Structure formats: structure tokens, C-alpha cells
C-alpha positions as YAML, in Angstrom:
chain: A
units: angstrom
residues:
- id: 1
  name: MET
  ca: [-136.75, -15.29, 71.00]
- id: 2
  name: LYS
  ca: [-138.52, -17.86, 73.12]
- id: 3
  name: SER
  ca: [-136.22, -20.59, 74.32]
- id: 4
  name: ASN
  ca: [-136.79, -24.30, 73.92]
- id: 5
  name: LYS
  ca: [-135.08, -27.19, 75.63]
- id: 6
  name: LEU
  ca: [-133.00, -28.19, 72.61]
- id: 7
  name: THR
  ca: [-131.73, -24.64, 72.14]
- id: 8
  name: VAL
  ca: [-130.80, -24.43, 75.82]
- id: 9
  name: PHE
  ca: [-129.09, -27.83, 75.59]
- id: 10
  name: ALA
  ca: [-127.05, -26.64, 72.60]
- id: 11
  name: ILE
  ca: [-126.00, -23.49, 74.51]
- id: 12
  name: MET
  ca: [-124.93, -25.62, 77.47]
- id: 13
  name: THR
  ca: [-122.62, -27.67, 75.24]
- id: 14
  name: ILE
  ca: [-120.75, -24.41, 74.51]
- id: 15
  name: PHE
  ca: [-120.36, -23.82, 78.26]
- id: 16
  name: PHE
  ca: [-119.08, -27.39, 78.61]
- id: 17
  name: VAL
  ca: [-115.93, -26.86, 76.53]
- id: 18
  name: VAL
  ca: [-114.87, -23.32, 77.47]
- id: 19
  name: MET
  ca: [-112.64, -24.49, 80.32]
- id: 20
  name: GLY
  ca: [-110.78, -26.73, 77.88]
- id: 21
  name: VAL
  ca: [-107.56, -24.76, 78.38]
- id: 22
  name: GLY
  ca: [-106.85, -27.07, 81.34]
- id: 23
  name: THR
  ca: [-107.20, -30.31, 79.37]
- id: 24
  name: ILE
  ca: [-103.46, -30.78, 78.89]
- id: 25
  name: THR
  ca: [-102.38, -29.46, 82.29]
- id: 26
  name: PRO
  ca: [-101.90, -32.96, 83.80]
- id: 27
  name: ALA
  ca: [-99.60, -33.84, 80.87]
- id: 28
  name: ILE
  ca: [-97.14, -30.93, 81.22]
- id: 29
  name: ALA
  ca: [-94.52, -33.12, 82.89]
- id: 30
  name: ASN
  ca: [-94.87, -35.76, 80.14]
- id: 31
  name: ILE
  ca: [-94.59, -33.11, 77.42]
- id: 32
  name: ALA
  ca: [-91.47, -31.73, 79.09]
- id: 33
  name: ALA
  ca: [-89.96, -35.22, 79.13]
- id: 34
  name: ALA
  ca: [-90.72, -35.61, 75.42]
- id: 35
  name: PHE
  ca: [-88.81, -32.39, 74.64]
- id: 36
  name: PRO
  ca: [-85.81, -32.48, 77.00]
- id: 37
  name: ASP
  ca: [-83.94, -29.79, 75.05]
- id: 38
  name: VAL
  ca: [-86.76, -27.25, 75.50]
- id: 39
  name: PRO
  ca: [-86.59, -25.14, 78.70]
- id: 40
  name: PHE
  ca: [-89.39, -25.92, 81.12]
- id: 41
  name: THR
  ca: [-90.53, -22.29, 81.13]
- id: 42
  name: THR
  ca: [-91.03, -22.62, 77.37]
- id: 43
  name: ILE
  ca: [-92.91, -25.90, 77.86]
- id: 44
  name: LEU
  ca: [-95.35, -24.00, 80.09]
- id: 45
  name: LEU
  ca: [-96.34, -21.92, 77.06]
- id: 46
  name: ALA
  ca: [-98.35, -24.93, 75.90]
- id: 47
  name: SER
  ca: [-100.64, -24.16, 78.83]
- id: 48
  name: THR
  ca: [-100.39, -20.36, 79.03]
- id: 49
  name: LEU
  ca: [-100.14, -19.26, 75.38]
- id: 50
  name: PRO
  ca: [-103.87, -19.83, 74.71]
- id: 51
  name: SER
  ca: [-104.73, -17.34, 77.48]
- id: 52
  name: LEU
  ca: [-102.92, -14.57, 75.60]
- id: 53
  name: LEU
  ca: [-104.65, -15.32, 72.30]
- id: 54
  name: ILE
  ca: [-108.04, -15.38, 74.02]
- id: 55
  name: ILE
  ca: [-107.83, -11.63, 74.70]
- id: 56
  name: PRO
  ca: [-107.91, -10.22, 71.13]
- id: 57
  name: SER
  ca: [-110.06, -13.08, 69.87]
- id: 58
  name: THR
  ca: [-112.80, -12.55, 72.44]
- id: 59
  name: LEU
  ca: [-112.89, -8.77, 71.79]
- id: 60
  name: ILE
  ca: [-113.28, -9.32, 68.05]
- id: 61
  name: THR
  ca: [-116.00, -11.87, 68.72]
- id: 62
  name: GLY
  ca: [-117.90, -9.45, 70.94]
- id: 63
  name: ALA
  ca: [-117.71, -6.74, 68.30]
- id: 64
  name: VAL
  ca: [-119.27, -8.88, 65.54]
- id: 65
  name: ALA
  ca: [-121.46, -11.40, 67.42]
- id: 66
  name: GLY
  ca: [-125.12, -11.09, 66.55]
- id: 67
  name: LYS
  ca: [-124.47, -8.08, 64.30]
- id: 68
  name: LYS
  ca: [-122.06, -8.83, 61.46]
- id: 69
  name: VAL
  ca: [-121.77, -12.55, 62.18]
- id: 70
  name: GLY
  ca: [-124.47, -14.78, 63.68]
- id: 71
  name: TYR
  ca: [-124.02, -16.42, 67.07]
- id: 72
  name: LYS
  ca: [-124.50, -19.87, 65.56]
- id: 73
  name: THR
  ca: [-121.88, -19.25, 62.87]
- id: 74
  name: LEU
  ca: [-119.36, -18.09, 65.48]
- id: 75
  name: ALA
  ca: [-120.13, -21.06, 67.73]
- id: 76
  name: LEU
  ca: [-119.59, -23.52, 64.88]
- id: 77
  name: LEU
  ca: [-116.36, -21.79, 63.86]
- id: 78
  name: GLY
  ca: [-115.07, -21.78, 67.44]
- id: 79
  name: LEU
  ca: [-115.96, -25.44, 68.03]
- id: 80
  name: ALA
  ca: [-114.37, -26.51, 64.74]
- id: 81
  name: LEU
  ca: [-111.13, -24.68, 65.57]
- id: 82
  name: PHE
  ca: [-111.26, -26.05, 69.12]
- id: 83
  name: ALA
  ca: [-111.48, -29.65, 67.90]
- id: 84
  name: ILE
  ca: [-108.91, -29.31, 65.09]
- id: 85
  name: SER
  ca: [-106.29, -27.35, 67.01]
- id: 86
  name: GLY
  ca: [-106.98, -29.14, 70.29]
- id: 87
  name: MET
  ca: [-106.44, -32.62, 68.84]
- id: 88
  name: GLY
  ca: [-103.96, -31.61, 66.12]
- id: 89
  name: PRO
  ca: [-100.70, -32.47, 67.93]
- id: 90
  name: THR
  ca: [-101.87, -36.09, 68.23]
- id: 91
  name: PHE
  ca: [-102.06, -36.54, 64.48]
- id: 92
  name: VAL
  ca: [-99.10, -34.44, 63.33]
- id: 93
  name: ASN
  ca: [-95.47, -35.46, 63.79]
- id: 94
  name: SER
  ca: [-94.98, -32.47, 66.05]
- id: 95
  name: THR
  ca: [-91.95, -30.46, 66.97]
- id: 96
  name: PHE
  ca: [-92.63, -28.31, 70.02]
- id: 97
  name: THR
  ca: [-92.95, -25.30, 67.72]
- id: 98
  name: ILE
  ca: [-95.80, -27.05, 65.90]
- id: 99
  name: VAL
  ca: [-97.43, -27.80, 69.26]
- id: 100
  name: LEU
  ca: [-97.31, -24.09, 70.10]
- id: 101
  name: VAL
  ca: [-98.84, -23.18, 66.73]
- id: 102
  name: PHE
  ca: [-101.75, -25.50, 67.46]
- id: 103
  name: ARG
  ca: [-102.06, -24.04, 70.98]
- id: 104
  name: ALA
  ca: [-102.13, -20.50, 69.60]
- id: 105
  name: ILE
  ca: [-105.01, -21.44, 67.27]
- id: 106
  name: PHE
  ca: [-106.63, -23.18, 70.24]
- id: 107
  name: GLY
  ca: [-106.49, -19.90, 72.17]
- id: 108
  name: ILE
  ca: [-108.27, -18.17, 69.29]
- id: 109
  name: SER
  ca: [-111.00, -20.82, 69.41]
- id: 110
  name: LEU
  ca: [-111.47, -20.27, 73.14]
- id: 111
  name: GLY
  ca: [-111.64, -16.53, 72.57]
- id: 112
  name: ILE
  ca: [-114.51, -17.11, 70.15]
- id: 113
  name: LEU
  ca: [-116.36, -19.53, 72.43]
- id: 114
  name: SER
  ca: [-115.79, -17.94, 75.86]
- id: 115
  name: PRO
  ca: [-118.28, -15.06, 75.55]
- id: 116
  name: LEU
  ca: [-120.88, -16.88, 73.44]
- id: 117
  name: GLY
  ca: [-122.61, -18.99, 76.07]
- id: 118
  name: ASN
  ca: [-123.17, -16.07, 78.44]
- id: 119
  name: ALA
  ca: [-124.06, -13.72, 75.56]
- id: 120
  name: LEU
  ca: [-126.70, -16.15, 74.26]
- id: 121
  name: VAL
  ca: [-128.21, -16.46, 77.75]
- id: 122
  name: MET
  ca: [-128.36, -12.67, 77.99]
- id: 123
  name: GLU
  ca: [-130.02, -12.44, 74.56]
- id: 124
  name: ILE
  ca: [-132.64, -15.09, 75.25]
- id: 125
  name: PHE
  ca: [-133.51, -14.79, 78.95]
- id: 126
  name: GLU
  ca: [-134.45, -11.95, 81.29]
- id: 127
  name: GLY
  ca: [-134.71, -11.33, 85.03]
- id: 128
  name: GLN
  ca: [-134.66, -14.27, 87.41]
- id: 129
  name: GLU
  ca: [-134.76, -16.77, 84.54]
- id: 130
  name: ARG
  ca: [-131.52, -15.25, 83.25]
- id: 131
  name: ALA
  ca: [-129.93, -15.65, 86.70]
- id: 132
  name: ASN
  ca: [-131.05, -19.28, 86.86]
- id: 133
  name: MET
  ca: [-129.61, -20.07, 83.42]
- id: 134
  name: LEU
  ca: [-126.31, -18.31, 84.14]
- id: 135
  name: GLY
  ca: [-126.06, -20.47, 87.24]
- id: 136
  name: VAL
  ca: [-126.71, -23.60, 85.20]
- id: 137
  name: GLY
  ca: [-124.13, -22.46, 82.65]
- id: 138
  name: SER
  ca: [-121.56, -21.95, 85.41]
- id: 139
  name: PHE
  ca: [-122.30, -25.46, 86.72]
- id: 140
  name: VAL
  ca: [-121.92, -27.02, 83.26]
- id: 141
  name: MET
  ca: [-118.72, -25.04, 82.62]
- id: 142
  name: ASN
  ca: [-117.11, -26.35, 85.80]
- id: 143
  name: ILE
  ca: [-118.25, -29.92, 85.16]
- id: 144
  name: GLY
  ca: [-116.80, -29.61, 81.66]
- id: 145
  name: GLY
  ca: [-113.50, -28.43, 83.14]
- id: 146
  name: ILE
  ca: [-113.38, -31.47, 85.43]
- id: 147
  name: VAL
  ca: [-114.24, -33.92, 82.64]
- id: 148
  name: LEU
  ca: [-111.80, -32.46, 80.11]
- id: 149
  name: GLN
  ca: [-108.94, -32.35, 82.61]
- id: 150
  name: PHE
  ca: [-109.69, -35.93, 83.63]
- id: 151
  name: LEU
  ca: [-109.65, -37.04, 79.99]
- id: 152
  name: GLY
  ca: [-106.35, -35.25, 79.38]
- id: 153
  name: GLY
  ca: [-104.78, -36.77, 82.48]
- id: 154
  name: ALA
  ca: [-105.99, -40.29, 81.75]
- id: 155
  name: LEU
  ca: [-104.83, -40.20, 78.12]
- id: 156
  name: SER
  ca: [-101.46, -38.67, 79.02]
- id: 157
  name: GLY
  ca: [-100.80, -41.80, 81.04]
- id: 158
  name: VAL
  ca: [-100.60, -43.65, 77.71]
- id: 159
  name: SER
  ca: [-98.52, -41.06, 75.85]
- id: 160
  name: TRP
  ca: [-98.10, -37.28, 75.83]
- id: 161
  name: GLU
  ca: [-99.54, -37.05, 72.29]
- id: 162
  name: LEU
  ca: [-102.80, -38.72, 73.31]
- id: 163
  name: CYS
  ca: [-103.61, -36.11, 75.97]
- id: 164
  name: PHE
  ca: [-104.70, -33.79, 73.14]
- id: 165
  name: ILE
  ca: [-107.45, -36.27, 72.17]
- id: 166
  name: GLY
  ca: [-109.16, -35.11, 75.37]
- id: 167
  name: HIS
  ca: [-110.54, -32.19, 73.34]
- id: 168
  name: PHE
  ca: [-112.84, -34.50, 71.31]
- id: 169
  name: PRO
  ca: [-116.09, -33.48, 73.17]
- id: 170
  name: ALA
  ca: [-116.00, -30.33, 70.97]
- id: 171
  name: ILE
  ca: [-116.99, -32.55, 68.03]
- id: 172
  name: ILE
  ca: [-120.15, -33.58, 69.89]
- id: 173
  name: SER
  ca: [-120.84, -29.95, 70.78]
- id: 174
  name: PHE
  ca: [-120.38, -28.94, 67.14]
- id: 175
  name: ILE
  ca: [-123.01, -31.47, 66.00]
- id: 176
  name: LEU
  ca: [-125.51, -30.42, 68.69]
- id: 177
  name: VAL
  ca: [-125.06, -26.68, 67.96]
- id: 178
  name: LEU
  ca: [-125.42, -27.34, 64.23]
- id: 179
  name: LEU
  ca: [-128.66, -29.25, 64.76]
- id: 180
  name: PHE
  ca: [-130.37, -27.40, 67.59]
- id: 181
  name: LEU
  ca: [-129.08, -23.86, 68.18]
- id: 182
  name: LYS
  ca: [-131.41, -21.18, 66.84]
- id: 183
  name: GLU
  ca: [-130.14, -17.69, 66.13]
- id: 184
  name: PRO
  ca: [-131.54, -15.13, 68.62]
- id: 185
  name: GLU
  ca: [-133.61, -12.28, 67.25]
- id: 186
  name: LYS
  ca: [-131.58, -9.13, 66.67]
- id: 187
  name: PRO
  ca: [-132.21, -6.43, 69.31]
- id: 188
  name: GLN
  ca: [-134.28, -3.44, 68.29]
- id: 189
  name: ILE
  ca: [-132.27, -0.51, 66.94]
- id: 190
  name: SER
  ca: [-132.41, 2.60, 69.10]
- id: 191
  name: ALA
  ca: [-133.82, 5.73, 67.47]
- id: 192
  name: ASP
  ca: [-134.38, 9.32, 68.52]
- id: 193
  name: THR
  ca: [-137.68, 11.24, 68.30]
- id: 194
  name: SER
  ca: [-137.02, 12.00, 64.63]
- id: 195
  name: GLY
  ca: [-136.51, 8.36, 63.76]
- id: 196
  name: ASN
  ca: [-132.78, 8.69, 63.26]
- id: 197
  name: VAL
  ca: [-130.72, 5.69, 64.30]
- id: 198
  name: VAL
  ca: [-128.84, 6.24, 67.56]
- id: 199
  name: LYS
  ca: [-125.65, 4.25, 67.94]
- id: 200
  name: ASP
  ca: [-125.48, 2.67, 71.38]
- id: 201
  name: LYS
  ca: [-122.38, 3.37, 73.43]
- id: 202
  name: MET
  ca: [-120.70, 1.05, 75.89]
- id: 203
  name: PRO
  ca: [-121.21, 2.46, 79.40]
- id: 204
  name: VAL
  ca: [-118.12, 3.12, 81.51]
- id: 205
  name: SER
  ca: [-119.75, 0.96, 84.19]
- id: 206
  name: VAL
  ca: [-119.14, -2.13, 82.04]
- id: 207
  name: TRP
  ca: [-115.41, -1.45, 82.13]
- id: 208
  name: VAL
  ca: [-115.51, -0.70, 85.87]
- id: 209
  name: VAL
  ca: [-117.29, -3.98, 86.67]
- id: 210
  name: SER
  ca: [-114.94, -5.92, 84.39]
- id: 211
  name: ILE
  ca: [-111.81, -4.38, 85.91]
- id: 212
  name: ILE
  ca: [-112.99, -5.05, 89.47]
- id: 213
  name: PHE
  ca: [-113.74, -8.69, 88.63]
- id: 214
  name: GLY
  ca: [-110.46, -9.01, 86.72]
- id: 215
  name: PHE
  ca: [-108.55, -7.59, 89.69]
- id: 216
  name: THR
  ca: [-110.04, -10.22, 91.98]
- id: 217
  name: MET
  ca: [-109.02, -12.90, 89.46]
- id: 218
  name: MET
  ca: [-105.44, -11.65, 89.79]
- id: 219
  name: LEU
  ca: [-105.73, -12.02, 93.57]
- id: 220
  name: ILE
  ca: [-106.99, -15.60, 93.44]
- id: 221
  name: TYR
  ca: [-104.74, -16.96, 90.67]
- id: 222
  name: PRO
  ca: [-101.70, -17.42, 92.96]
- id: 223
  name: MET
  ca: [-103.73, -19.95, 94.92]
- id: 224
  name: LEU
  ca: [-104.44, -21.94, 91.76]
- id: 225
  name: MET
  ca: [-100.90, -21.76, 90.37]
- id: 226
  name: ASN
  ca: [-98.98, -22.40, 93.59]
- id: 227
  name: MET
  ca: [-101.15, -25.04, 95.29]
- id: 228
  name: SER
  ca: [-98.88, -27.96, 94.41]
- id: 229
  name: SER
  ca: [-95.83, -26.10, 95.75]
- id: 230
  name: ILE
  ca: [-97.67, -25.06, 98.92]
- id: 231
  name: ILE
  ca: [-98.74, -28.63, 99.67]
- id: 232
  name: ALA
  ca: [-95.54, -30.42, 98.66]
- id: 233
  name: ASP
  ca: [-92.80, -27.90, 99.51]
- id: 234
  name: VAL
  ca: [-94.07, -25.22, 101.90]
- id: 235
  name: LYS
  ca: [-96.28, -27.25, 104.21]
- id: 236
  name: GLN
  ca: [-94.93, -30.68, 103.20]
- id: 237
  name: VAL
  ca: [-98.25, -32.43, 103.77]
- id: 238
  name: GLY
  ca: [-98.73, -34.17, 100.40]
- id: 239
  name: ASP
  ca: [-97.46, -34.89, 96.91]
- id: 240
  name: ALA
  ca: [-98.36, -33.90, 93.34]
- id: 241
  name: THR
  ca: [-101.24, -36.38, 93.16]
- id: 242
  name: GLN
  ca: [-102.85, -35.01, 96.31]
- id: 243
  name: SER
  ca: [-102.29, -31.47, 95.06]
- id: 244
  name: ALA
  ca: [-104.20, -32.29, 91.87]
- id: 245
  name: VAL
  ca: [-107.12, -33.62, 93.92]
- id: 246
  name: VAL
  ca: [-107.12, -30.52, 96.12]
- id: 247
  name: LEU
  ca: [-107.11, -28.22, 93.11]
- id: 248
  name: SER
  ca: [-109.94, -30.13, 91.46]
- id: 249
  name: MET
  ca: [-112.11, -29.33, 94.48]
- id: 250
  name: TYR
  ca: [-111.99, -25.65, 93.52]
- id: 251
  name: THR
  ca: [-113.75, -26.60, 90.29]
- id: 252
  name: VAL
  ca: [-116.18, -28.82, 92.23]
- id: 253
  name: GLY
  ca: [-116.90, -25.83, 94.46]
- id: 254
  name: GLY
  ca: [-117.52, -23.75, 91.34]
- id: 255
  name: ALA
  ca: [-120.00, -26.36, 90.10]
- id: 256
  name: ILE
  ca: [-121.85, -26.25, 93.44]
- id: 257
  name: SER
  ca: [-121.86, -22.46, 93.16]
- id: 258
  name: GLY
  ca: [-123.53, -22.71, 89.76]
- id: 259
  name: VAL
  ca: [-126.28, -24.94, 91.17]
- id: 260
  name: ILE
  ca: [-127.15, -22.55, 94.01]
- id: 261
  name: PHE
  ca: [-126.62, -19.21, 92.23]
- id: 262
  name: GLY
  ca: [-130.18, -18.77, 90.97]
- id: 263
  name: LYS
  ca: [-131.70, -19.17, 94.44]
- id: 264
  name: VAL
  ca: [-129.01, -17.14, 96.17]
- id: 265
  name: TYR
  ca: [-129.48, -14.32, 93.65]
- id: 266
  name: GLU
  ca: [-133.25, -14.39, 94.11]
- id: 267
  name: LYS
  ca: [-132.98, -14.09, 97.89]
- id: 268
  name: LEU
  ca: [-129.91, -11.90, 98.44]
- id: 269
  name: GLN
  ca: [-129.03, -10.06, 95.21]
- id: 270
  name: LYS
  ca: [-126.67, -7.20, 96.14]
- id: 271
  name: PHE
  ca: [-125.41, -8.98, 99.26]
- id: 272
  name: ILE
  ca: [-124.01, -11.81, 97.12]
- id: 273
  name: ILE
  ca: [-120.89, -9.69, 96.53]
- id: 274
  name: THR
  ca: [-120.13, -9.37, 100.23]
- id: 275
  name: ILE
  ca: [-120.91, -13.04, 100.88]
- id: 276
  name: ALA
  ca: [-118.81, -14.16, 97.89]
- id: 277
  name: PHE
  ca: [-115.70, -12.26, 98.96]
- id: 278
  name: LEU
  ca: [-115.92, -12.87, 102.70]
- id: 279
  name: GLY
  ca: [-116.57, -16.57, 102.05]
- id: 280
  name: GLY
  ca: [-113.71, -16.65, 99.55]
- id: 281
  name: ALA
  ca: [-111.41, -14.99, 102.11]
- id: 282
  name: ALA
  ca: [-112.38, -17.62, 104.69]
- id: 283
  name: GLY
  ca: [-111.58, -20.40, 102.22]
- id: 284
  name: ILE
  ca: [-108.15, -18.96, 101.38]
- id: 285
  name: ALA
  ca: [-107.46, -18.49, 105.11]
- id: 286
  name: LEU
  ca: [-108.03, -22.22, 105.62]
- id: 287
  name: ILE
  ca: [-105.35, -22.86, 103.00]
- id: 288
  name: VAL
  ca: [-102.88, -20.38, 104.49]
- id: 289
  name: PHE
  ca: [-103.25, -21.48, 108.11]
- id: 290
  name: GLY
  ca: [-104.20, -25.13, 107.64]
- id: 291
  name: ASN
  ca: [-101.60, -27.85, 108.03]
- id: 292
  name: SER
  ca: [-103.17, -30.90, 106.43]
- id: 293
  name: VAL
  ca: [-104.38, -32.02, 103.03]
- id: 294
  name: PHE
  ca: [-107.89, -32.15, 104.51]
- id: 295
  name: MET
  ca: [-107.74, -28.45, 105.45]
- id: 296
  name: MET
  ca: [-106.35, -27.59, 101.99]
- id: 297
  name: THR
  ca: [-109.22, -29.51, 100.40]
- id: 298
  name: VAL
  ca: [-111.87, -27.81, 102.53]
- id: 299
  name: GLY
  ca: [-110.27, -24.42, 101.83]
- id: 300
  name: THR
  ca: [-110.24, -24.79, 98.04]
- id: 301
  name: THR
  ca: [-113.80, -26.13, 98.03]
- id: 302
  name: VAL
  ca: [-115.09, -23.24, 100.17]
- id: 303
  name: THR
  ca: [-113.21, -20.74, 98.00]
- id: 304
  name: GLY
  ca: [-114.70, -22.26, 94.84]
- id: 305
  name: ILE
  ca: [-118.25, -22.22, 96.21]
- id: 306
  name: PHE
  ca: [-118.21, -18.61, 97.38]
- id: 307
  name: TYR
  ca: [-115.90, -16.83, 94.96]
- id: 308
  name: MET
  ca: [-117.36, -18.48, 91.86]
- id: 309
  name: LEU
  ca: [-120.72, -16.86, 92.68]
- id: 310
  name: MET
  ca: [-119.13, -13.75, 91.20]
- id: 311
  name: MET
  ca: [-118.91, -15.08, 87.65]
- id: 312
  name: PRO
  ca: [-122.67, -15.30, 86.89]
- id: 313
  name: LEU
  ca: [-123.34, -12.25, 89.07]
- id: 314
  name: THR
  ca: [-120.88, -10.18, 87.02]
- id: 315
  name: ILE
  ca: [-122.64, -11.30, 83.83]
- id: 316
  name: MET
  ca: [-125.97, -10.24, 85.37]
- id: 317
  name: LEU
  ca: [-124.58, -6.79, 86.14]
- id: 318
  name: LEU
  ca: [-123.22, -6.40, 82.62]
- id: 319
  name: GLY
  ca: [-126.66, -7.26, 81.25]
- id: 320
  name: MET
  ca: [-128.15, -4.49, 83.37]
- id: 321
  name: TYR
  ca: [-125.59, -1.84, 82.39]
- id: 322
  name: ALA
  ca: [-125.07, -2.58, 78.67]
- id: 323
  name: PRO
  ca: [-127.76, -1.85, 76.04]
- id: 324
  name: PRO
  ca: [-129.12, -5.05, 74.40]
- id: 325
  name: SER
  ca: [-127.22, -4.39, 71.16]
- id: 326
  name: LEU
  ca: [-123.93, -4.42, 73.07]
- id: 327
  name: SER
  ca: [-124.56, -7.25, 75.52]
- id: 328
  name: GLY
  ca: [-122.29, -9.64, 73.63]
- id: 329
  name: MET
  ca: [-119.51, -7.05, 73.51]
- id: 330
  name: ALA
  ca: [-119.91, -6.40, 77.24]
- id: 331
  name: VAL
  ca: [-119.31, -10.08, 78.00]
- id: 332
  name: SER
  ca: [-116.30, -10.08, 75.67]
- id: 333
  name: ILE
  ca: [-114.80, -7.08, 77.46]
- id: 334
  name: MET
  ca: [-115.17, -8.88, 80.78]
- id: 335
  name: MET
  ca: [-113.55, -12.05, 79.41]
- id: 336
  name: ALA
  ca: [-110.66, -10.10, 77.87]
- id: 337
  name: VAL
  ca: [-110.03, -8.12, 81.05]
- id: 338
  name: MET
  ca: [-110.27, -11.30, 83.14]
- id: 339
  name: ASN
  ca: [-107.67, -13.11, 81.02]
- id: 340
  name: ALA
  ca: [-105.40, -10.05, 81.00]
- id: 341
  name: PHE
  ca: [-105.40, -9.94, 84.81]
- id: 342
  name: ALA
  ca: [-104.87, -13.71, 84.93]
- id: 343
  name: PHE
  ca: [-101.74, -13.22, 82.82]
- id: 344
  name: VAL
  ca: [-100.57, -10.32, 85.00]
- id: 345
  name: SER
  ca: [-100.94, -12.52, 88.10]
- id: 346
  name: THR
  ca: [-97.47, -13.99, 87.44]
- id: 347
  name: TYR
  ca: [-95.97, -10.52, 87.86]
- id: 348
  name: TRP
  ca: [-98.19, -9.88, 90.89]
- id: 349
  name: ILE
  ca: [-96.74, -12.99, 92.56]
- id: 350
  name: SER
  ca: [-93.24, -11.75, 91.77]
- id: 351
  name: PHE
  ca: [-94.02, -8.28, 93.17]
- id: 352
  name: VAL
  ca: [-95.46, -9.61, 96.43]
- id: 353
  name: GLY
  ca: [-92.61, -12.10, 96.70]
- id: 354
  name: ASN
  ca: [-90.00, -9.37, 96.31]
- id: 355
  name: MET
  ca: [-91.76, -7.25, 98.92]
- id: 356
  name: THR
  ca: [-92.15, -10.03, 101.50]
- id: 357
  name: GLY
  ca: [-89.63, -12.72, 100.59]
- id: 358
  name: ASP
  ca: [-92.47, -15.24, 100.25]
- id: 359
  name: VAL
  ca: [-93.85, -16.05, 96.78]
- id: 360
  name: PHE
  ca: [-96.18, -18.80, 97.99]
- id: 361
  name: LEU
  ca: [-98.24, -17.78, 101.03]
- id: 362
  name: ALA
  ca: [-97.81, -13.99, 100.96]
- id: 363
  name: PRO
  ca: [-99.89, -13.54, 97.75]
- id: 364
  name: LEU
  ca: [-102.64, -15.61, 99.38]
- id: 365
  name: LYS
  ca: [-102.54, -13.41, 102.49]
- id: 366
  name: ALA
  ca: [-102.81, -10.39, 100.19]
- id: 367
  name: ALA
  ca: [-105.86, -12.02, 98.58]
- id: 368
  name: ILE
  ca: [-107.49, -12.48, 102.01]
- id: 369
  name: ILE
  ca: [-107.00, -8.79, 102.79]
- id: 370
  name: GLY
  ca: [-108.23, -7.74, 99.35]
- id: 371
  name: PHE
  ca: [-111.31, -9.96, 99.48]
- id: 372
  name: ILE
  ca: [-112.29, -8.76, 102.95]
- id: 373
  name: ALA
  ca: [-111.87, -5.11, 101.89]
- id: 374
  name: ILE
  ca: [-114.00, -5.57, 98.76]
- id: 375
  name: GLY
  ca: [-116.65, -7.50, 100.73]
- id: 376
  name: VAL
  ca: [-116.93, -4.73, 103.33]
- id: 377
  name: ILE
  ca: [-116.99, -1.94, 100.71]
- id: 378
  name: PHE
  ca: [-119.93, -3.55, 98.91]
- id: 379
  name: LEU
  ca: [-121.93, -3.64, 102.12]
- id: 380
  name: PHE
  ca: [-122.34, 0.10, 101.54]
- id: 381
  name: ILE
  ca: [-122.43, 0.18, 97.73]
- id: 382
  name: ASN
  ca: [-125.30, -1.22, 95.67]
- id: 383
  name: PRO
  ca: [-124.03, -1.85, 92.12]
- id: 384
  name: PHE
  ca: [-127.47, -2.78, 90.79]
- id: 385
  name: PRO
  ca: [-129.24, -0.11, 88.73]
- id: 386
  name: LYS
  ca: [-132.46, 0.50, 90.68]
- id: 387
  name: GLN
  ca: [-134.93, -0.02, 87.80]
- id: 388
  name: LYS
  ca: [-133.12, -3.05, 86.45]
- id: 389
  name: ALA
  ca: [-132.87, -4.56, 89.93]
- id: 390
  name: VAL
  ca: [-136.64, -4.28, 90.30]
- id: 391
  name: GLU
  ca: [-137.19, -5.89, 86.88]
- id: 392
  name: ALA
  ca: [-134.82, -8.74, 87.74]
- id: 393
  name: LYS
  ca: [-136.92, -9.87, 90.67]
...
């Protein structure tokens, strides 16, 4: 299917909302205050529960997308659920149990939407154009994360219920997808020499790439979860407000990464992996050894710029390994594995903390070691299939 600007614009609106899980993060303290009888660890489920529901939802989406159910139908369903469940607690006289029900449905909506943007790019574009569009999608996704979190934070200043209104951009996305998204052509069915249909199989390499990327997500998540504690309690160089600004710079770095990915991929290709992990290790080192908010800010920005190169690159690799009929499922596998490792990161922090007596900086030091090791290993390993790498240039 040839792309047009309106179709691309509609796809980008899907990218815009997929980081919506962070919309209510600034309001967690206000929600906790509204439900004083609910343990704070239970309150945190409002933020973390969607991540669990994403895993089965995204796998189901990958299995049916473009085959049993059209991409456009799934996008409209996901956006509708996103808007309804995202804003629901504002309009319902909610107990905290009701809030969690809405958040569970919200996780399902994210599971539907998360693989669709990348899968549509893989269906429509090829080679360097695909790399460019994945970079743009990564940029839009990070900008969306910033905007949605800002909306949630600003509205939570009025009341905790209003923070959920921050999900309203999904309504705009729904309208644009309804009007402008065109269903990609179905990939050709593989057949043997006798004309019999051959069912494509998911290569083991898709799982290997997904697990490696998921593992690195587990390494970096302690930085994202513990930043406020590191700044306010460990290093005592700032407060919660400054911590929020520092964390937002990781997303800004991710947006910058999206802008430059297409050109970086064109020039460096396989060396992006080494650059991404060594640069990410340098950024985390600035956080570990820095002793000012400025150094924390530079560190998170550098980490975001370099490490977030891996997201579109991983999608590119999946597109090279998976047959066209399974490209959507390949993206879903990656998203499911990524969210599973993100969930496991809590136990990783506990494990490292028990081993070292430090639950804040020790996991970051482990991430530095892990990133450097992976970066060096991929100096000697080329993960790009030779023929596909040639075609991508």
C-alpha cells in the first residue's frame, strides 16, 4: 500500500497516546490522599496495573491484527477503550476498586494500541523509509508522553478526579483514525512449489531480540523508578518537583533520539547498538557519580538520547527477521516481553538491594556494567541478516 500524508498522520496519532500510562503519575500523591484507608502500595496499582494487562492484550492483538481483524478496527477499538476507561473515574462516583477496574480496562486498551503504530509502519514502509518513519513515531510517542503527563499533572492540581481527563487526546486520535487511516494490503500468502499454502512460523530470532531488549529495559527501569529518591534522599540535592523535571528529560532525550534515528541508522546501522549502550552507560554514570541536579538532568537526557535509539532499531530488526504475515505479531511479542521485564524490574531492584545493601544506586551501577558488556559484545556480532541489511540501505 502506498502511503499518503493523511494516513501517516493518522498513524502518528496512535503513537501519540501509547505512553498514556504515565498520565496520572503526577497525581498519585493526590489519589492517595483521597483514599487514606487504602495502603500506598495498593494505590500504586493505579499506575502499575495497566502494565500487567498490556501483556496478554498485546499478544492477542498481534495474533489477529491484519488477519482476523483489520488494523483500523483494532485502532478504533483501542482508542475508544483508552478514552472511556482513561477518563471514566472523573465521571463515576468512584471507590478505589472502581478506579482499578477502569485502570485494568485502560491496560487492555494500551495493549491493543502499543503494537499497532509500529506494525502499520512495518506494513507500509520498507528500507530506509521504514527507519525514518520509526524514528518519527518514536519522536511523536515521547512528545505524547510529555504532553499527557503534563495534562495529568496540571489537572490534578485542581482535583485528583480531573487528572483522568488528561486522556482526552484519544478522542481526537479516534476521529483522525476513523477519517484518514487506510487498511494496509494483506501480505501475500506463502506457497510451496505445488501451490499449497505454507504457514509462516515465527523465527526464534524474534524471541531472542525481544528478550535482549526486554532485559535491558529491566536494567534501566530502576533509574526511572528511583530517581526521586536518589535526588531527594540519597544525594539530597533537590525535591520532588526537581525530580519530576529531571525525569521528564529522559523523555525529551527519547524525542531527540527519534528525530536523529533515521540518519544515524543510515550512516551506522549495526554500530547503533554499541553506541546506544555505551552512551546509555555514560548517561547513567553521570547520575550515579554526579552530585547536583544539573548532573542528574544531563545524565537522564544523555541516557534518553542514546538508549532510546534501541526502540526503533529493535523494530527494524524484527521486520527483517519475521515474515511479512507475522510482522504485527513480532512487534506484539516484543511489547509483551518488554512489559514483562519492566514488571520484573521491581524484583530485580530487591535482588540487587539484598546483595549489596543499596536499593538505589547499586541497580544503576549494575545497569552501567550490563550496558557496557552488551555494547562491547555487539562490536563483534552483527545482528542484521545480510540480505535484508543490503535491502535496507
